[in-house]
C-alpha positions as CSV (number, residue, x, y, z in Angstrom):
1,M,51.9,1.9,25.0
2,D,52.5,5.8,24.5
3,W,56.2,5.7,25.6
4,A,57.0,2.9,23.4
5,G,55.4,4.6,20.4
6,R,57.4,7.7,21.1
7,A,60.7,5.3,21.6
8,G,59.9,3.9,18.1
9,E,62.8,2.3,16.2
10,H,64.8,3.0,19.3
11,L,63.3,0.0,21.0
12,T,64.5,-3.3,19.9
13,D,63.0,-5.4,22.3
14,M,59.9,-4.4,25.1
15,G,61.1,-6.8,27.0
16,A,59.4,-8.4,30.1
17,P,58.9,-8.4,34.0
18,L,61.8,-10.6,35.7
19,G,61.4,-13.1,38.5
20,N,63.8,-13.7,41.4
21,G,67.2,-13.9,40.0
22,Q,70.0,-16.8,40.9
23,E,73.7,-15.8,41.5
24,I,76.0,-18.2,40.1
25,T,79.9,-18.4,41.8
26,P,82.5,-21.0,41.6
27,A,81.0,-21.9,45.3
28,G,77.5,-22.8,44.0
29,V,74.2,-21.0,43.6
30,S,72.4,-18.4,45.8
31,P,69.6,-16.1,45.6
32,A,70.7,-12.8,43.6
33,N,71.0,-9.6,45.8
34,A,70.1,-7.4,42.7
35,T,66.7,-6.2,42.6
36,V,65.7,-6.1,39.0
37,G,62.1,-5.8,38.1
38,G,62.1,-6.3,34.2
39,Y,64.4,-4.8,31.2
40,S,63.7,-3.5,28.0
41,L,66.4,-3.0,24.7
42,L,67.0,0.4,23.2
43,E,69.0,1.2,20.7
44,A,70.8,4.6,21.2
45,D,73.7,6.6,19.7
46,S,74.6,7.2,23.3
47,V,74.0,6.6,26.8
48,E,72.4,10.0,27.4
49,E,69.9,9.6,24.6
50,A,69.2,6.4,26.1
51,V,68.4,8.2,29.3
52,A,66.3,10.9,27.3
53,L,64.1,8.3,25.6
54,M,63.0,7.4,28.9
55,D,61.3,10.7,29.4
56,G,57.4,9.7,30.2
57,H,58.1,5.9,30.8
58,P,55.4,4.3,32.7
59,H,57.2,2.7,35.3
60,L,58.4,6.4,36.5
61,M,55.0,7.0,37.6
62,M,55.0,4.7,40.4
63,P,56.1,5.6,43.8
64,G,59.6,4.9,44.4
65,A,60.4,3.5,41.2
66,S,63.5,3.8,39.2
67,I,65.0,3.1,35.6
68,Q,69.0,2.2,35.5
69,V,70.3,2.3,32.2
70,F,73.3,0.5,31.3
71,P,75.3,0.3,27.6
72,A,76.3,-2.8,26.0
73,L,79.8,-3.0,25.4
74,D,82.1,-4.6,22.8
75,I,83.7,-7.5,23.7
76,P,87.4,-7.4,23.6
77,G,89.0,-9.5,20.4
78,M,85.6,-10.1,19.0
């Protein structure tokens, strides 16, 4: 919870662990190839700021762990 406290108002959703995903295509449904362990939502002015907010995140203390940061993009025409 120390990291969440430091992220402060930037942390808009603490998130949750995720289970096995499903990939849905026009051909049907199959197990997802991606291995995503969980998610959190941050509000930041840039990807660089979001990356900086990951400093001290507890998941980075686990051997072999990583965190991926993805920006949410505007939907064209909306």
